[in-house]
N, C-alpha and C positions, 0 to 999 in steps of 0.2 A: 403534210404542206410548208413550207419557207416561203417566205414574203420577200423581196426584196425589193427598196427605195432607193431609187438613182435621183438624184436633185440634177437641177440646169446646168449647178459648176463641172460637177462628172461628165454631163457629154456634150458642154460648149463647144466643139467644133468637133472635125473627123478624127484626130488623134483619141482625145473622149471617149469616142464609142467604141474605138479600137480595143481599149482600155478595157471599157465596159466587159467584153468579151475576154479577156483574160483571165479578170474578174471570177469571170462566171467559170471559166476552165481552171481555175486554179483553188478555188472552194466547191465548185460540186455545182451542177442544173436541175438536177432530179428534184420532181413535181416542186417544181419551183415558179412561183406568180413573181411579176418584177412590176414595181410602178414606176412611169416614168415621165419627168418634168420636162418644160421647153427648155430645151436648147439656149445655153447662155444667158444673154440677155435680151429674150425674144419677146417675152411680156411684157420689158419695160417696153419696146419698141412697138409693139402692139398698143400699147397705152399712150402711144404718141401719135400712131394711125387713129384711132379713136379721139382722139381733140382735134385733131385737122379736121377729120372727118365733119364734129360738132361744128366746126367754124366757115365750115364752104362744104354741105352737103352736093355737091351740082358735082364734083369732080371726084375722081378716083381720092383718096386721100393722100398725101406724100408719105413715100415710105414703103408704103406697098411692093413695090417694084426692088429697093432694097432687100428687105425683106424675102423675098423669093428667090432672089440671085442668092441669100447668102446660105441659102438651104438646098440651092441646087448647087454651088458651091461645094457642100458639103458632102453630099450626092456623090459631082465628079473626082473629089479624093479618095472616098470609099471601094466605087466599083470601076472608075476608070471606065473603058468600051463597053462593059456590063449593065450599064445608067439607065437605060434605054424603060424599062420598067415601071422603076423606083421615080425618074424624075414627068412621069405620065402621071402615076400618082399625087406629084407636088404639085405639079399643073392643077389636075383637078379640086386638090384643097383650096388652093388660091381662084380658082375659077367661080368654086361655093361662096369664098369669101368676099370678092368682089359683086355675085349675085345677091348677097345680102344687104352690103352700100347700097345697090341700084334698088332694091324693092321696098326696103324699111322702109315703115310709116312710124313707129313710135320712136316717140323724141324722150323716151323714158332713159337716160344715162345708163341706171345701172344694166338695163334691160340686154342694152345694145353692149355695154363692155362684156357681161359673160357671153353672149352670142361670136364675141369678135375674139377675145383674151382666149377663148378655150383651143381655137387654130393651131397655137402651141403647142401643145399636150399630143395633138393629131397632129401634125407635122412632126414633132421625134419620133415620138412610136412607130410612125410606119415607118421610116430609116431605118432603126434600129432594129425591127422587124427583120426587115426584106437583109438587111447584113448580117444579122442571126443567121439566116438561111442560106446565105453565100458561104458562111463558117460551117457548112453541112451540120446545123444544130436545127432541129427540129422546131419551129415557134407554132403559135395561135396567138393571133391579134385579134385582142378586145376591144369592145366598144366599149369604155368604162359605166358612157351614159344607160346603157342598154343595163343596168347594176346599180347605179347609185344614183336613188330617187330621193327629193327633196321639195321642199316647199319652193312658195316662189319670191320668195328674200334674196333678188341677185344680190350678185358680192358677199356672201355670206351668209348661203342657205343653210337651211336649217335639215338634217336628215331625218327620212322615216324609214325608222329601222327595222320593221315590218316587213313592209314592201321590201325595200335592199336585200334582208337577209334572204327573200324568199327568190328572187332576183338573181342576185349570183350562182345559190345554188343550185336555178334553171342551167347559168350558162354553164358554168364551172364544171368539164366532166374530167376526163382521166390525163390530160392532155399536159405533158411532161416540163412542157414552158409556155408561161403566157406573157405577152405583155400589154401591157393595159395602162391608160393615161390615171396620171394623179390627177385633185383641183378641180375636175371635172364632173358633173351628172349632169339630169334633168328633172326637171318638174313633169304634174302629171299631164300637162299637154304636150310633154316632150321640147317644149324648148332646153337650150341649155341654162344646166345653173351652175355656182362656182364654189367652193365651199373657204372664201377666204387667202388672202395669198399666203403662202408659207402651207395652202390646204392640199399638199401631195402626202405629208407624213400620215395624215389625218387618214387620206385612202386606204392608205399602204395597211394599218390600222382598223379600219372598216372590214379590210378582205380576212385579214388574217380573221377575225373576231367570228365572222363568217362559216371560215373554213375549218374553225377548231386550230388555228396554222402550229407549227412548230414552235417559231420563232417569228422573228420581225428584225431587217438589217436594212438602217439606217445610212446608206455610204456618202460620205463623204470629205472634206480637204483636209479634214484637222485627224489629228489620230485618234478624237476622242470627244468627249463630252470635255470639257476645259473649264474650271474655274474663273474663266469667263471671256470675254472674243477678245481673241488677240491680237485681232483689229483696232479694239478700244485700249486693252490693256496689258502691263507689259508684267515679262514674269510669270504666264499662266502657268498651270499645272493638270496632267491627266487625272478625273475621277475616275478610278477604275471599278467601279463601283457605287449605284442611284439608287432606294428605294423608290418605287411608284409615289409612295406620296409627296417626295422631295426633290422628285424629278416633276412632278407638276405643281410644284412651289415655287422652286428654278424655271421653269416656261409662263405660271401665269406674270411670275416679274420681269420675265422679259429674255431668259434664257434663250439664243436663236437657235438654238441646235434642235429642240424639239419641240412640234407644234403641240400649243396646249392644250387641244383637245385631243389632242395623238394616245393620250395614257389614259386616259377612264377607260376603254373597251379594252384595252390589253391587261387593265387590272383586272377587270371584271372575271377572265378567263385564265388570270396568271399568267398570261403567258411574255416569256423574255424580249426584252430591245436590245440590241446591240446598236450600239453606234462605231462603226468602224470606218479606217482610210478606206478608201476605191486608191489609191497611191500605193500601199501598205497591205492589200488582202488580207492576209496572213496573221499582222498582227492583232493583241486579244480584242483592243479597246476600249470600252464602255460599257457595262453590263447594265441596264434598270432593268431588276426584279425585285421578287421580295427577298426581304432581311436588310441587311448591314444599311442607317439612311445613307451615309455617305462613307465612303474611303477612297483618300483619307480624306478626314476629317478638318476640314479650313476651308477660311472665308470663299464664299462666290460672288463675284461682281456683276452685277447688272445694268446695263442704264437702255433708257429709254429717251430718243431722242426727239424736240420741236414740239413736244406737249403744252398745251395751256395754263396756266395756273389761273382762276377766279378764286377772288372773295370774297364771299356775300356778306354783308350783315345787314339788319333790321333798319329801317329809316327812322323807326319811332322807337328805336332802345327795345324793345320788346324782345323778351325769349325769345329764339331760333329751337323751338320744340320737335316733338313727332311730327306734328302737321304741318310744315314748316317744309320741314325735313323729306317728310313723303311727296307736297309737291313741286322738291326742286327736283327728288329720282324722277319723280313722274317727267319732267318735260328733258331729262337729261336722257332718259328710254327712246320719250318720243323723234325727239331731234340725234337719234344714233350718238350719240357719247358715250364711246368705253371710257367707264369709270379707271383710273390707275391708282388715287392716292384719296382719302376725306378724312378732314380734323376738323373739329369744331367746339368751339366754348360758347358761352350765353347766350351770348350776340351777333355772335358769328360765324363762319362756317367753310369752310375750304376745300377746294376741290381739284384735284391736278387731272384733266382729263387729254385723252385722243380725240383732235378735230378731223377724224378719221373721213367726214365726208362731207366736209369743208362748210356743216351747218354753224356755226358760229355765231357769225352775225344776226342769223334768226333767233338763235335760245338768248342769246346776253338782254334782245331787244326786248323780249318776252319778262327775263328776269329783271330788269329795272324795273318793269309797272309794281311790284313788291319791296327790291330791295336794292340795297345800293350795292354797287356792282363794279370791281377794279378787276379789269381783266390783263395775263401778263403771259402775254404769247415766247412761242420761242423759248421755253426754259427745260432742262434733262434732271431726270429725274434718275436718281442714283438710288439704285437696291445692293447692301450687305447682306446676304446672308452666315450665319452663326460668325454675327460678328465680333473683335474682341478691338481692344486699344487700338492697336498695329493698322487695323482694317478701318477703321472708324478716321484714324489721322489722313489717311487716305484723299478722305477729300476734301483736306481744308488745301494739302497739294493743289488739288485743281485750280485753287487761285479765282475760284468764280462763289459770288453774293451767297450765303446758303438763304433760301427765301421761306422756307417749310421746312422740320427734321421733324421727325415722329421714328421711335423705336418701342419695340416688344421682345419678348426675352434671347426670340432667334433671330431680329431683324432689326434693320435699320436702314431709314431711307428719307432720301432729301431731295427739295428740288433746290437747283439750282438754275 
């Protein structure tokens, strides 16, 4: 079996849905499972709806009707006069969403988040499944929540691998083409959970692992994996081949094309991953597999924006040793702060973190009971893999002060 993943950019509108079918017709779809994200900016729109819901729970959240109309407009464009059945399905999904808002009693933001944002994927796959069938291609719609089983860590759930593998093999038969959702799963109480933003790539890898897939292909709006995000860096180059290990390193440091969790299950079974352009599906793109570290072997640039730099120093000038560091990391874990970079000396400890869950103030308040704390918000963390002198000079051209710099044999990092 082959696994294809189509992200939000590839199905952002009716033209994108039509192009998805063209891609399938060009490359083949026999024994294929398709993982699909929400359409375009739908997840962002649902996040805004959640914000308005928490401000005033007595009203239908602002933006719901606009999002519903967006999907109905896509349906009208795709199906014309034959849109009745699909429109009914879209209306039903929005009725479920409104019913959740009207009956929810939980004050837990993360719980509400997962129940609501999951509708993006349910809407997109419903539309795409019906359109594929309209094109006389037999397809089976699969609710990923019946297969992807997780714990209760809402917004970044951890997979129950054993249960998930059993569920996938129970649910998936010999259907030629299967359409399912990325990003979403469910816990032991069957409440919806999500795997974290951009988690659809991970979903594709989970299904591939469970099904012993021949390959995974991620269809993007770029020609493959580039040595830098073209929206940020100029004169980027295509990487023809990357080893699993190198791809994991690039993903960890912030390469936006591949989700960090995606590669580990693929590596364990040596399932090749291809990143290709949905605009030019016949081009080779990038292969991630066992073999050469990087081809061509050139510097790779990553940036993580809007990070926070914390500088800690001991109040009494005592050494910051193992006990202190263990205490600091315990707090970072407790307050859900992903650590991007650390550096320490005898009496100081610097850490660049992602204030993902907006708990920085709580963390700093606790840290100040034992340390002097200097907080620098809104910093950018640049990472250069396989850096050389020319690549390092690039950082100086940005024109921002370098607050922290760290180098290893392969990697240079700069906090600006």
